[in-house]
N, C-alpha and C positions, 0 to 999 in steps of 0.2 A: 739547240732548242731546250735541252735539259738545263743547261747553265742559265739561259735567259729566263726560263720559266721559274727557276729557283730564286731569281733576283726579284721577282714581282712583289713579295711582301715589303722588301726594303724600298722599292720604287714607290709603292703606295704610301708608305710611311713618309718618305721625303716629299712626295707630291702634296699630301695634306698639309705638311709644315710650310712648304714654299707658297702654297696658294691661300693660306689662312688669312693673309692680309688683303688679298684682292677679291676673294669670293664674297665676303659680306657686302662690299660695294656693288659687285655685279648683281647680287640678289636684290639689293635696294633699287638698282637701276631697272631690273626686270619688273619689280612691283610697281615702279613708277610708270613704265610704258604699258604695262598690263596687256600683253599680246593675247588675242582671242583664240589663237591656235598656234601650235608648233609644227613646223615642217622639217623633217630630218632628211639629210642627204649623206650617203656613204656607200662604200663598196666593200665586199669581202667581210673580214672580221669586224671592221668598223660598222658595217651595216647590221651585224648582230648586236653590237653595242647600241645601235639606234633602236632595235627592238626592245632592248632593256630600257632605254629612255622612254619609249612609248608607255610601257607598263608602269614605270615609276611615276611619270608625270600624270598619267591618266588616273591611276589608283590613289595617288597621294594629293593631287591638286585638282582633279576633275577637269584637266585641260586637254582638249582634243589634240592628239599628236599623230601625224600621218607621215608616211615615208614618201619622199619625192622620187620621181623617175628622172635622173639627170638627163636622159636622152631627149626629154621634152624640150629642153633649151639647147643642149649641145648638138643634137641631130636635127630636130624638127624646127628649132628656132621659134617656138611658140612663146608668146608673152602671156604671163599670168598676173592676176591682181592679188598681190600679197601684202596689201596694206593691213596694218595692225597684226601682222604675223611675225613670229620669230622663226628664222631659218637657222637650223642647228646643223652645221657641217662637221662631220667627224672623220678624221683622217690621221694616219700615222705620218705619212710623208708631206701631205699638203700640196701635192704636185700633180695629181691625176687631172688631165685636161677636162674631162667631162664634169668633174666635181667643181673645178674652178669656174667653168662656164655656168654651172647651175648657181653657184654662190654669187657670181657677178650679176646674173640675170635676176636673182632674188632681190639683191640690193636695189637694182634699177626698178624693180616692180614694187618697191615700198616696204620690203621686209627689213627688220633688224636682223643682223647677221652675227652669229657667234661661231667661232671656229674652235672646236675641241681637237687639238692637234699636238703631235709630238715635237715637230720642228716649228718653233715660234718665229723663225726667220723665213718661213716658206711663203710662196705666193698666196696660199689660202689664208694664212694669218694676216697678210697685208690687205686682203680684201675685206676682212671682218671688222665689225664695229668693236668687238671685244674678243679676246683670245683666252681660252682655258688651256693651260699648259698641262700636258700629260707627264712631262719630266721623266720619261722612260729611258732616255739615253739611246745610244745606237743599238739597233736590233739587227744582227747579222743573219740569223736564220730566216729563211724565206717564210717559214710558218710563224705568224705573229702570235706571241704569248703574253709577254709582259706588257706590251703596248695595249693589247685587248683588255687585260685586267686593269691597267691604268685608266683606260677609257671608262670602264664601269665605275671605278672609284670616283673619277672626276664628275661623272654624271650624277652620282649620288650626292656628292658635295654641292654641286650646282643646285639640285633640287632642295637639299636641306637648307641652304641659305636663301633661296628664292621663296620657299614656303615658311621660312623662319621656324623650322621644325627641330627643336633642340634634341628630341629623342633620336631622330634620324642621324643627326650630326654625332651624337654620342655613340651610336651603333657603328658609324663609319670609322670612328677613332679606334675601335676595337679590331678593325679588319686586319691590319698588318700582323698582329700576333696570331689571330685565328688562321690567317693564310699560311703562316709558318707551320702551324699545327696541321693544317690540311695537306701541306706538301709531304708530310711524313706518313700519311695514311697509306695502307697497303692494299692496292687494287690488283694484285697479281692474279687473283682468280679471274678477273675480267680478261687479262692477257691470255690465259690458258683457254678460255672459252672462245675468244675472238680470233686467235691465231689461225685456225682453219676456216673461218667464216668467209663467205663471199658477199653477204648482205647484212645490213643492220638498220634498225630504226632506233633513233634516239628520241625519247619521249619526255616531255615536261609540260608545264603549264604556267601561265602568268609570267612573273619576272624570270622564272627559270627557263622559259622558252628560248631566250637569247643564248643560254649556255648549250641547250640542245642543238641549236643551229651551229654554234661554234664547234661543238664536238663532232657533229656530222662532217663539217668541212675538214677538220683535222684528220679524221679517219680517211677521207678521200685523198687529201693532198700528201699526207705523210706515211700512211699505212697501206695504201693501195686497196682500201676496203670501201666498197660502195655503201654509203650510209646516207640516210635522209632523216631530217628532223620533223617531228609532228607535235602539235598540241595534243595533250591527253584527251581533249574533246574531239578535235578534228580527225584524229586517227581512226575513230569509230565510224566515220562517214566514208567507208570504203577501203582506205589503205590497210587496215588491220587484216584484211582477207589474205594478204601475202604472208603474214606471220605464221610460223609453224616450227616443227622440230629442227629444221635446218636454217631458220631465219630468226635470229635472236633479237631481243629488245633491251636497250639500256634505258632505264627509267630514272629520272632525276627529280627529286622532291625537295621543296622547301616547306617549312612549317608555317603555312598560312592558310587562307581559305581554300586554296586549291588542293591541299594535301589529301583530304578524304577521297575526292573523286579520282585522283591519280593513283592512290593505293588500291581503290576498287578496281580500276582498270588492270593494274598489275596482277591482282588476284585472278581476274578473269583470264588473263593471258596464261598464267601458270596452269590454271585448270584445263586449258586447251592444249597443254604440252609445249608451249612456247618457252624456250630458254630465256629467262628474265634475269637481268642484273639490275639491282635497285640501290640507289644511294640516297640517303636522307630519310629512309623508312625501313621497317622490317616486315617483309611479307613472306609467310610460310611457302616454301617451295622455290623461292627465288634465291639467287646468289646475292647476299647482302654485302654491299661495299661499305667499309667504315667511313664515317664522316665526323665532322666537328660540330658540336652544338653551337648555334649562334642566332642572332636576330635574323628573321627572314629576309630583311632588306639586304644583308651582306652574304646570305647563304649562297647565292649564285657565284660570287667570287670564289668561295671556298670549294664549291663543286668543280668549277673550272680549274682551279689550282690542282686539285687531286687528279682530275682527268688528264691534264697535260703530262704529268709524270707517267701515268699509265700509257698514254698515247705514244710517248717517246719509246717506252719499253716495247710496246706492241709493234711499232714500226721496225725496230731492230729484230724482233722475233720473227717478223714476216719477211725479213731480208731487204728492208728499205733503209735508205739514209734519210732520217727525218729532217736534216738540215738542207738537203738539196733535192726537193721533189722534182720529178721529171716535168719538163716543158714549162716551168714556172720561174719567175724572177721576183725580186723583192718589191719593186715598184711597178705596178701594172698600170700602164698609161692608156686607159680606155678613152674613147672620144665620143 
């Protein structure tokens, strides 16, 4: 896990280079077909990348983006009307049966299908109208790291070309170097605080919510730590009642319109005596985790990069092997 997460900046750098000739044409094709809605389909870490796609496409393009339930087609066999829709399937392996069923059904229902996939020889890639290559290479650790970060970068690249957003494309090109810097950030204070913990909330908002989801999953699967992800807005609607002296919160912040509200929540939690770790902002009374300044569009990649290094250390500190989580395997074949 440590080695593969450390490779992510180089993976993203290579991906941008390898896809730079195909992405402009794909963006032009999308502008030509002008889908009225985007439907995403994914599982696990890839579904967290789909959350990122939702916020990026909706905030930057005003394009309704909704997550599909693969079981609708794979289990219930229900047919949907997906004419004038884009079906965006995100997967590392491209082999999960329910995702293949959903992509096949979407194409039959009239959707244009794009596969964002690491294995471009996979069955999912064969089903798609177009393939966006992650270029992450083999990932041996059960816990996905570099493939997740490659997914976020690929989705940003797709949005930048689709929307013809030169500023977003320029921000993306800075990501590899910023990610290298993020890997060097010292989050050991979080390891010390979380080593004895039994529960954790990971809180973010907007494009950062995808990283909160991913961080909570990694805490569960690699560290044996029960963790749940919440929007900084949604956590106020009941879940925050559990937070207290023995129930910490990890707050992730990017410098955009969501920052003020997320900082305000962190201050409220500190005032209640909740142990708060915060990355991306400085809140009095909280453990401030160092971050790298960057455009808000790529900030989630940097937060995830720093978190992965911390999670690997936390797993070892808690007596777990981060590369071999119990009861899990690399490709999960849900139906």
